[in-house]
C-alpha positions in Angstrom: -23.7 15.1 -0.7 -21.6 12.0 -1.4 -22.4 8.7 -3.2 -23.1 6.8 0.0 -25.8 9.2 1.0 -27.4 9.0 -2.5 -27.3 5.2 -2.6 -29.5 5.0 0.6 -32.4 6.6 -1.2 -35.1 4.8 -3.2 -35.7 5.4 -6.9 -38.6 7.8 -6.5 -36.7 9.8 -3.9 -33.7 10.1 -6.3 -35.9 11.2 -9.1 -37.4 13.9 -6.9 -33.9 14.9 -5.8 -32.8 15.2 -9.4 -35.7 17.5 -10.2 -34.8 19.7 -7.2 -31.2 19.9 -8.1 -32.0 20.9 -11.7 -34.3 23.6 -10.4 -31.5 24.8 -8.1 -29.1 24.8 -11.0 -31.5 26.9 -13.0 -31.8 29.5 -10.2 -28.1 29.6 -9.7 -27.5 30.2 -13.4 -30.1 32.9 -13.4 -28.4 34.6 -10.4 -25.0 34.3 -12.1 -26.4 36.0 -15.2 -27.6 39.0 -13.3 -24.5 39.1 -11.1 -26.2 38.3 -7.8 -24.5 35.0 -7.2 -22.4 35.0 -4.1 -20.6 31.6 -4.5 -20.0 30.6 -8.2 -18.5 27.3 -7.1 -22.0 26.3 -6.0 -22.9 25.8 -9.7 -20.0 23.3 -10.0 -21.1 21.4 -6.9 -24.7 21.2 -8.0 -23.6 19.9 -11.4 -21.6 17.2 -9.7 -24.5 16.3 -7.5 -26.8 16.0 -10.5 -24.2 13.6 -12.2 -24.0 11.5 -9.0 -27.8 11.2 -8.8 -28.1 10.3 -12.4 -25.4 7.7 -12.1 -27.1 6.0 -9.2 -30.5 6.2 -10.9 -29.0 4.5 -14.0 -27.4 1.8 -11.8 -30.7 1.1 -10.1 -32.6 0.9 -13.5 -29.9 -1.4 -14.9 -30.1 -3.7 -11.9 -33.9 -3.8 -12.2 -33.7 -4.7 -15.8 -31.2 -7.5 -15.2 -33.3 -9.0 -12.4 -36.4 -9.0 -14.5 
C-alpha cells in the first residue's frame, strides 16, 4: 500500500484501516512469538503502513481544523 492509495480514502475509512492494521500487527507478533511466522518482514511492512495511515489521518485532521 502506498501513500496515493491511502489518500484516496475518507477519514472513517482510514480509521477503520488503522484498526485493521493494528489487529494484523498483533496477530503477526503473536505468531512471531510462538515461531509460526513465515515472513518476519511482514511485521515491518505493517508498521510502515500504520505510520502512513496515521500520517494521512493527522494531515486530514489538521486541514479540517484550519478550515474551521
